C-alpha positions as CSV (number, residue, x, y, z in Angstrom):
1,M,15.3,17.8,16.6
2,L,11.8,16.8,17.4
3,N,9.2,17.9,14.9
4,I,5.8,16.8,16.1
5,Y,3.8,17.8,13.0
6,S,4.8,17.9,9.4
7,D,2.6,19.9,6.9
8,R,2.4,18.6,3.4
9,P,0.3,19.9,0.5
10,S,-2.8,17.8,-0.2
11,R,-2.8,15.5,-3.1
12,H,-6.5,15.3,-3.2
13,C,-9.6,17.5,-3.9
14,D,-10.4,18.5,-0.3
15,G,-7.6,21.0,-0.2
16,L,-6.8,20.2,3.4
17,S,-3.3,20.3,4.8
18,R,-2.3,16.8,5.7
19,R,-0.6,16.6,9.1
20,G,1.9,13.8,9.5
21,F,1.7,12.0,12.9
22,L,4.7,12.3,15.2
23,Q,7.5,13.0,12.6
24,I,10.7,12.8,14.7
25,G,13.8,14.5,13.4
26,S,17.4,13.5,13.0
27,L,18.7,10.8,15.2
28,A,22.3,11.6,14.7
29,V,23.1,8.1,13.5
30,G,24.0,8.4,9.9
31,G,21.4,11.1,9.3
32,L,18.6,8.6,10.1
33,T,15.2,9.7,11.5
34,L,13.7,7.7,14.3
35,P,10.4,6.6,12.7
36,D,12.2,5.8,9.4
37,L,15.0,3.8,11.0
38,L,13.5,2.1,13.9
39,R,10.0,0.9,12.8
40,Y,10.2,-2.8,12.7
41,N,9.3,-5.5,15.1
42,A,11.7,-7.2,17.5
43,V,11.1,-10.9,16.5
44,A,12.6,-13.7,18.5
45,G,14.4,-16.2,16.2
46,E,14.5,-16.8,12.5
47,S,11.2,-18.3,11.4
48,G,11.9,-18.1,7.6
49,R,9.8,-16.6,4.8
50,R,6.4,-18.0,4.2
51,K,3.7,-15.8,2.7
52,S,3.8,-12.1,1.9
53,I,1.4,-9.4,0.8
54,I,2.1,-6.4,-1.5
55,M,-0.6,-3.8,-1.2
56,I,-0.6,-1.1,-3.9
57,C,-2.9,1.8,-3.1
58,L,-4.2,4.0,-5.9
59,G,-4.8,7.1,-3.7
60,G,-7.6,9.3,-4.9
61,G,-9.9,6.6,-6.1
62,P,-9.5,4.9,-9.5
63,S,-12.5,4.7,-12.0
64,H,-13.8,1.1,-12.2
65,L,-15.8,2.1,-15.4
66,D,-12.6,3.0,-17.2
67,M,-10.5,0.1,-16.1
68,Y,-12.1,-3.3,-15.2
69,D,-15.9,-2.7,-15.2
70,M,-16.6,-1.0,-18.6
71,R,-20.0,-0.3,-20.0
72,P,-19.7,0.2,-23.7
73,A,-23.5,-0.1,-24.3
74,A,-24.3,2.5,-21.6
75,P,-25.2,6.1,-22.5
76,L,-22.3,8.3,-23.5
77,E,-22.3,10.2,-20.2
78,Y,-21.7,6.9,-18.4
79,R,-19.5,4.8,-20.7
80,G,-16.7,7.2,-21.2
81,E,-14.3,7.4,-24.1
82,F,-12.5,4.1,-24.0
83,L,-13.3,0.7,-25.6
84,P,-12.9,-2.7,-23.9
85,V,-10.4,-5.2,-25.2
86,A,-10.7,-8.9,-24.9
87,S,-8.3,-10.6,-22.5
88,K,-6.8,-14.1,-22.3
89,I,-9.8,-15.2,-20.3
90,P,-13.1,-15.1,-22.2
91,G,-15.5,-12.6,-20.5
92,M,-12.7,-10.7,-18.8
93,D,-12.7,-7.7,-21.0
94,M,-10.9,-4.6,-19.8
95,C,-9.8,-1.2,-20.9
96,E,-8.0,-1.0,-24.2
97,L,-5.2,1.0,-22.5
98,M,-4.2,-2.0,-20.4
99,P,-3.2,-4.6,-23.1
100,R,-0.4,-6.1,-20.9
101,Q,-2.8,-7.1,-18.2
102,A,-5.2,-8.4,-20.8
103,E,-2.5,-10.8,-22.0
104,I,-2.0,-12.3,-18.5
105,A,-5.6,-12.2,-17.2
106,D,-5.2,-15.8,-16.1
107,R,-2.7,-14.6,-13.5
108,F,-5.0,-12.3,-11.5
109,A,-8.6,-11.8,-10.5
110,V,-10.7,-8.6,-10.1
111,V,-13.4,-8.1,-7.5
112,R,-16.0,-5.8,-9.1
113,S,-18.6,-5.7,-6.4
114,L,-16.7,-3.8,-3.7
115,Q,-18.4,-1.1,-1.6
116,W,-16.9,1.3,0.9
117,T,-18.3,3.5,3.7
118,E,-16.2,6.6,3.6
119,P,-17.2,9.1,0.9
120,C,-14.0,11.2,1.3
121,H,-10.3,10.6,1.0
122,Q,-9.4,8.3,3.9
123,F,-7.0,5.4,3.5
124,N,-8.4,3.9,6.8
125,E,-10.9,1.5,5.1
126,I,-8.3,-0.1,2.9
127,C,-5.5,0.0,5.6
128,T,-7.6,-1.1,8.5
129,G,-11.0,-2.3,7.2
130,F,-12.8,0.3,9.3
131,P,-13.9,3.9,8.8
132,V,-11.6,6.5,10.3
133,K,-13.8,7.2,13.4
134,A,-13.3,3.5,14.5
135,E,-9.6,4.2,15.2
136,R,-8.5,0.7,14.5
137,P,-5.0,-0.5,14.0
138,S,-3.7,-1.1,10.5
139,F,-3.5,-4.4,8.7
140,G,0.2,-4.0,8.4
141,S,0.8,-3.4,12.1
142,I,-1.4,-6.5,13.0
143,V,0.6,-8.6,10.6
144,N,3.8,-7.2,12.1
145,R,2.7,-8.2,15.6
146,I,1.1,-11.7,15.1
147,Y,2.4,-13.2,11.8
148,P,4.9,-15.9,12.7
149,G,6.7,-15.8,9.3
150,G,9.4,-13.5,8.0
151,S,13.0,-12.8,9.0
152,H,14.2,-11.2,12.2
153,S,16.9,-9.4,10.3
154,L,14.5,-7.4,8.1
155,P,11.6,-5.0,8.7
156,R,8.3,-6.9,8.8
157,F,6.0,-4.0,7.7
158,V,7.4,-1.6,5.1
159,D,5.6,1.4,3.7
160,L,7.5,2.4,0.6
161,A,5.6,5.4,-0.7
162,G,2.6,7.4,0.3
163,D,1.4,10.7,1.7
164,S,0.6,11.5,5.3
165,D,-3.0,10.4,4.9
166,K,-1.7,6.9,4.4
167,L,0.8,7.2,7.3
168,R,-2.0,8.2,9.7
169,A,-4.2,5.3,8.5
170,E,-1.3,2.9,9.1
171,E,-0.9,3.7,12.8
172,P,-0.6,0.7,15.1
173,R,-2.8,2.2,17.8
174,Y,-3.5,-0.4,20.5
175,V,-1.5,-3.1,18.7
176,G,1.6,-1.3,20.0
177,T,4.1,1.4,19.0
178,A,6.7,-1.2,18.4
179,F,4.7,-2.5,15.4
180,R,4.8,0.7,13.2
181,S,5.8,0.5,9.6
182,F,9.4,1.0,8.5
183,R,9.4,4.0,6.1
184,P,12.6,4.8,4.3
185,N,13.2,8.5,3.5
186,G,13.1,9.2,-0.2
187,P,13.4,6.8,-3.1
188,D,16.6,5.2,-2.0
189,I,18.1,3.5,1.0
190,E,20.9,6.1,1.3
191,N,19.7,7.0,4.8
192,L,20.8,3.5,6.0
193,V,24.5,4.1,5.0
194,L,27.0,5.2,7.6
195,P,28.3,8.7,6.9
196,R,32.0,9.3,6.3
197,G,33.9,9.4,9.5
198,V,31.4,7.5,11.6
199,S,32.8,4.3,13.0
200,L,31.1,1.4,14.8
201,E,32.9,2.6,18.0
202,R,31.4,6.0,17.6
203,L,28.0,4.5,17.1
204,G,28.5,2.5,20.3
205,D,29.2,5.7,22.2
206,R,26.0,7.3,20.9
207,K,24.1,4.1,21.8
208,Q,25.3,4.4,25.4
209,L,24.1,8.1,25.5
210,R,20.7,7.1,24.1
211,T,20.4,4.4,26.7
212,S,20.9,7.0,29.5
213,L,18.4,9.4,28.0
214,D,15.9,6.6,27.4
215,R,16.0,5.6,31.1
216,L,15.2,9.2,32.0
217,R,12.3,9.3,29.6
218,R,10.9,6.1,30.9
219,D,10.9,7.5,34.4
220,I,8.7,10.4,33.4
221,D,6.6,8.7,30.8
222,A,3.2,7.2,31.9
223,S,1.8,6.4,28.5
224,G,4.1,3.5,27.6
225,Q,4.9,5.1,24.2
226,F,8.6,5.2,24.9
227,L,8.6,1.4,25.5
228,G,7.7,1.1,21.8
229,V,10.4,3.6,20.9
230,D,12.9,1.5,22.9
231,A,11.9,-1.5,20.9
232,F,12.9,0.4,17.7
233,A,16.1,1.7,19.3
234,R,17.4,-1.7,20.4
235,Q,17.8,-2.7,16.7
236,A,18.6,0.6,15.1
237,L,22.3,0.2,14.9
238,D,21.9,-3.3,13.6
239,I,19.9,-2.0,10.7
240,V,22.5,0.7,9.9
241,T,25.2,-1.9,9.6
242,S,23.0,-4.6,7.9
243,N,23.9,-5.5,4.3
244,S,20.7,-7.5,4.0
245,V,18.5,-4.5,4.7
246,R,20.3,-2.2,2.2
247,Q,20.4,-4.9,-0.5
248,A,16.7,-5.6,-0.2
249,F,15.9,-2.0,-1.0
250,D,18.6,-1.6,-3.6
251,I,17.1,-1.9,-7.1
252,T,20.5,-1.0,-8.8
253,Q,21.2,-4.7,-8.4
254,E,18.5,-5.5,-10.9
255,P,19.3,-6.1,-14.6
256,P,18.5,-3.0,-16.7
257,E,16.4,-5.1,-19.0
258,L,14.2,-6.2,-16.1
259,V,13.9,-2.6,-14.8
260,A,12.8,-1.5,-18.3
261,R,9.9,-4.0,-18.2
262,Y,8.5,-2.1,-15.2
263,G,8.8,1.4,-16.6
264,D,10.7,4.3,-18.0
265,K,12.0,7.2,-15.8
266,K,11.4,9.6,-18.7
267,A,7.8,8.7,-19.0
268,F,5.1,10.8,-17.3
269,F,1.4,11.1,-16.8
270,R,-0.8,14.2,-16.7
271,Y,-2.9,15.0,-13.7
272,L,-5.0,18.1,-13.6
273,G,-2.8,19.7,-16.2
274,V,0.5,18.9,-14.5
275,Q,3.1,16.3,-15.5
276,Y,4.2,13.7,-13.0
277,G,6.6,10.8,-13.1
278,F,5.2,7.3,-12.4
279,D,7.0,5.6,-9.4
280,F,7.5,2.2,-11.0
281,E,10.6,1.6,-9.0
282,S,8.5,1.1,-5.9
283,F,7.0,-2.0,-7.6
284,I,10.5,-3.4,-8.1
285,R,11.5,-2.6,-4.6
286,A,8.4,-4.2,-3.2
287,R,9.2,-7.4,-5.1
288,R,12.7,-7.4,-3.7
289,L,11.5,-7.0,-0.2
290,V,9.0,-9.8,-0.2
291,E,11.5,-12.0,-2.0
292,A,13.9,-11.2,0.9
293,G,11.3,-12.2,3.4
294,V,9.3,-9.1,4.4
295,P,5.7,-10.2,5.1
296,F,3.9,-7.0,4.2
297,V,4.8,-4.1,1.9
298,S,2.5,-1.2,1.1
299,L,2.9,1.6,-1.4
300,N,0.8,4.4,-2.8
301,V,1.3,5.3,-6.5
302,A,0.2,8.0,-8.9
303,R,-2.8,10.4,-8.5
304,W,-6.3,9.2,-9.1
305,D,-8.7,12.0,-7.9
306,H,-10.1,13.0,-11.2
307,H,-12.9,15.5,-10.6
308,C,-11.4,17.7,-13.4
309,L,-13.3,20.8,-12.3
310,V,-11.5,23.2,-14.6
311,A,-11.4,22.9,-18.3
312,A,-7.7,23.6,-18.4
313,E,-7.0,20.6,-16.3
314,G,-8.3,18.3,-19.0
315,S,-10.8,15.4,-18.6
316,I,-10.3,12.1,-16.7
317,F,-9.9,10.5,-20.1
318,D,-7.1,12.9,-21.1
319,S,-5.3,11.9,-17.9
320,Y,-5.9,8.2,-18.2
321,R,-4.5,8.1,-21.7
322,T,-1.1,8.9,-20.1
323,L,-1.6,7.2,-16.7
324,L,-3.2,3.8,-17.6
325,P,-0.4,2.6,-19.9
326,L,2.2,3.3,-17.1
327,Y,0.0,1.6,-14.5
328,D,-0.6,-1.3,-16.9
329,M,3.1,-1.8,-17.5
330,A,4.1,-1.8,-13.9
331,V,1.3,-4.1,-12.6
332,A,1.9,-6.6,-15.4
333,A,5.6,-6.6,-14.9
334,L,5.2,-7.2,-11.2
335,I,2.8,-10.1,-11.7
336,N,5.0,-11.7,-14.3
337,D,8.2,-11.2,-12.3
338,L,6.7,-13.0,-9.3
339,H,5.6,-15.9,-11.5
340,E,9.0,-16.2,-13.2
341,R,10.7,-16.3,-9.8
342,G,8.3,-19.0,-8.5
343,L,6.8,-16.6,-5.9
344,S,3.3,-16.3,-7.2
345,Q,1.8,-18.8,-4.8
346,D,3.6,-17.3,-1.8
347,V,3.0,-13.6,-2.6
348,A,-0.4,-12.0,-2.9
349,V,-0.7,-8.6,-4.7
350,V,-3.7,-6.4,-4.1
351,V,-4.3,-3.1,-6.0
352,W,-7.1,-0.8,-5.0
353,G,-8.2,2.7,-4.0
354,E,-10.4,4.2,-1.3
355,F,-13.5,4.1,-3.5
356,G,-14.6,4.0,-7.1
357,R,-15.6,7.0,-9.3
358,T,-19.1,8.2,-10.2
359,P,-20.5,6.2,-13.2
360,R,-21.9,9.4,-14.6
361,V,-19.3,11.8,-16.0
362,N,-19.6,15.3,-14.5
363,K,-20.0,18.5,-16.5
364,T,-16.3,19.2,-16.8
365,G,-15.3,15.7,-17.9
366,G,-14.4,14.2,-14.6
367,R,-15.8,11.5,-12.3
368,D,-16.4,12.2,-8.6
369,H,-16.2,10.1,-5.4
370,W,-18.3,6.9,-5.5
371,P,-18.1,4.5,-2.5
372,S,-21.1,2.5,-3.7
373,S,-19.1,0.4,-6.2
374,G,-15.5,-0.1,-7.3
375,S,-12.9,-2.8,-8.1
376,A,-9.8,-4.4,-6.7
377,L,-7.2,-6.5,-8.5
378,I,-5.8,-9.5,-6.7
379,A,-2.9,-11.7,-7.9
380,G,-1.2,-14.7,-6.5
381,G,-1.2,-15.9,-2.9
382,G,-2.5,-19.3,-3.9
383,L,-6.0,-17.8,-4.6
384,K,-8.2,-18.6,-7.6
385,M,-7.1,-16.4,-10.5
386,G,-8.4,-15.8,-14.0
387,Q,-11.8,-14.4,-13.1
388,Y,-14.0,-11.4,-12.4
389,V,-15.7,-11.8,-9.0
390,G,-19.1,-10.1,-8.7
391,Q,-21.0,-7.8,-11.0
392,T,-22.5,-4.4,-10.9
393,D,-25.8,-3.2,-12.5
394,R,-26.1,-2.0,-16.1
395,R,-24.5,1.4,-15.3
396,A,-22.0,0.1,-12.8
397,E,-23.6,2.1,-10.0
398,R,-24.0,-0.6,-7.4
399,P,-23.3,-4.4,-7.1
400,S,-25.9,-6.7,-8.6
401,T,-24.3,-9.7,-6.9
402,R,-23.2,-10.0,-3.3
403,P,-21.4,-6.8,-2.3
404,Y,-18.0,-7.2,-0.6
405,G,-16.4,-4.6,1.6
406,P,-12.8,-3.9,2.6
407,Q,-13.0,-6.2,5.6
408,N,-13.8,-9.1,3.3
409,L,-10.8,-8.5,1.2
410,L,-8.6,-8.1,4.2
411,A,-10.0,-11.3,5.7
412,T,-8.9,-13.0,2.5
413,L,-5.4,-11.6,2.9
414,Y,-5.3,-12.8,6.5
415,Y,-6.2,-16.3,5.3
416,V,-3.3,-16.1,2.7
417,L,-1.0,-15.4,5.6
418,G,-2.6,-18.2,7.7
419,I,-3.9,-15.7,10.3
420,D,-7.3,-16.4,11.7
421,P,-9.6,-13.3,11.4
422,E,-11.3,-14.6,14.6
423,S,-8.2,-13.7,16.5
424,T,-8.4,-10.9,19.1
425,I,-6.0,-8.3,20.4
426,R,-6.7,-6.4,23.6
427,N,-7.2,-2.6,23.1
428,G,-6.0,0.1,25.5
429,S,-8.9,-0.7,27.9
430,G,-8.0,-4.4,28.0
431,R,-11.0,-5.4,25.9
432,P,-10.4,-8.2,23.4
433,M,-11.0,-6.8,19.8
434,Y,-11.5,-9.0,16.8
435,L,-9.2,-8.2,13.9
436,L,-12.4,-7.6,11.8
437,D,-16.1,-7.4,12.4
438,D,-17.0,-9.0,9.0
439,R,-14.6,-11.9,8.9
440,D,-15.9,-13.7,5.8
441,P,-13.3,-13.9,3.0
442,I,-14.2,-13.5,-0.6
443,R,-15.3,-17.1,-1.2
444,E,-14.8,-17.0,-5.0
445,L,-11.1,-16.5,-4.5
446,M,-10.6,-19.3,-2.0
């Protein structure tokens, strides 16, 4: 079954239906779908794990004023309802609802002078560094193509959780179809298990059939897209029968006491009057993947678009009272876990959204979109920790120090991986394109 578009209800305020890009149906190999099974790069040889990145997206836009850039002396309509709490690092005060992060502030940094271009819900700036109209390839796909580290037996770019907005932002574009993300269906890796009654011999027969069909499609295809699909297909059956892939995703192998440090399945947060569970298991799975050698893992957790336009939905502060403790628990557990395993220098964690929220609270107790200022947390990767980078003005409306953009943060991540942002990749017209236009990293972190 070929399903070109997949409609999914919007998670955000614009109310638009999000159309997934090229969702291809069942591949008749263990119930797998083509994009979910085959999206990883064909890498020659085993180069070993070096550096890895975990990117945690807070889709909807988190409020910097209520997390890391608080203004307790500002007027009530700006400062909000929470108080700051002192952290382990003098001067790094943060929201009282995040005490676990406050205890380990020496293990992360927060950039508080970020600015974005897009005023609406687009993951493109944090996934590519560019506005959506630029149509640039995603950071993950570029890493997938040119990063020399990682293991040839595992996917190299894994998207664990997210909506179709994020999927569209993570398209490889001219980097090449073969460098798409690997996206498992659902919370588990059950779709990588052979169904009862399917033997390796039977898989071989189906592989031969696919080869014949692929030759036919290549004959009629002029776009080159099927060449990328073939790159996925060549390794599909290897993934299905690979213990290393299944084990990397399988968090049931983790001790229950460690899982409990990340979160509780019974816990929930409230968003616009509705209860949701917090996907802390993706944090554990991300750690397992980078530990196994995956260079780049991205995920999108919770709901952060708190306009709160109807009184019955509650205010942003009502929601944050339930959301921030769960967020705090998962982020602190991930950072601590990486440290305890000796991975903190090799793995960089970045946590951010597509913009900040308006410093002034709106009439219904929410905060609206605000690309003029916002924050991003960064941990590990051999960068300088235990600091706030940059400042905003007295109402946290705009940076009062040098503003940084998404490209500066992505340039920093490229340096963590040892990738030169001055590198170029030819686009569809053969023109060499720099990975980024603004290739300066965030110097305070270097």
